[in-house]
N, C-alpha and C positions, 0 to 999 in steps of 0.2 A: 217490783224491783226497780229502783231508780238507777242502778248501775247497768251499763251495757255489757253483755257477755259475749266473748268470741269463742264459741265452742271448738272451732277448728284449731285454736291454739291451746285447747285443754282448760280453758277458763270455766269456772263453775260459780254460780250465784250462791250466796250464803247469807242468811239473815241471822245474826247473832248479837246478843246484847243490845237489841233494838236498832242495830246498824245494818244497812245493806252493804255487803262486801262482795268482792269478786276475788276468788282464790285460784291459784294455778300451782300445780306441782312442778315448779321449776327445779332444775338440778341444784342451783344455788340455794333455793329455799329448803329443799329436801336435805341437803347437806347440813345446813344450819340446824334444822330440827333434829336430825340424826345425831349431830355432835352434841347439841344441848341435852338430849335424852340419853346419850351414850349407847345408842342402838348398835348391835353387833352385826345386823344383817338387814336387808330390805324386808324380809319377812317379819322381823322384829318391829321395824318401823311401821309397816302396814298394820300389824295387830294392835300396836299402841295407838295409832291414829284412828282406827275404826272402832276400837274398843272403848271409846269414851273415857279414856284416862284423862284426868284433869290436867296434869302437867303437859301431856302430849297435845291436848286440845289447845291449851294456851300457847304453846310453842308454835303450833301449826298456824294459828290465827296470826301470830306475830310475824312469822317468816314466809307464809304462803300467800298473804293478802297482796294482791297487785293493784287493787282499787278499793277505795273506801277507807274509813277511819278505824283501823285495827285497834288503836289505843283506846278509843271510846268504846268499842265493842268489848274489849277485855275488861274495862272498868265496870261494865254492867252485865257481864256474862252470867247467865243463870243455868242451873242444871237442866231446865226445860229446853235449853238451846242445844244440848249435847246430841240429841238424835239427828237434828239437821246438820250439825258439824260432822258427825260420823258419816252420814250419807254424802255430804259434799266432799269430804276427804277421799272417800272410796271412789267417787266419780272422777275426781281430779287425778288420782293415782291410776285409774283404769285407762285414762287417756294414753299413758305410756305403753300399755299392753295391747291396745287396739291396733289392728293393721291399718295402714294408711294407703289404701288402694290408689289414691290420686298420685302419690309419689311413685309407686311401682309402675303405674301406667306411663307416667312421664319418663321414667327411666327406660322403659321398653321402647318408647317413641324415639328417645335420644340414641338408643343403640342401633336403630334401623338406618 
């Protein structure tokens, strides 16, 4: 992977369409994907992103890529890439649900 990934920020490496990408489930990106796909809930968005739906995969690559050439990846995207896409989208979304003990500890320290 030629792209550096910052896991603390929820970035996830993804190789798709022969391109090394870094994706992150930013609120702006998720909003754009949700709007484009007309998702009615976060659950709907999650199912569509992790379920290897073609339109959802393309939208997510376009809107969640923070580093790398998403346009080139989309131009050469193949069905064999979809498993990696599904796993990367799930990992990026999971970042929002993971507890951030570092922040809780800092808040406890500040309260003292």
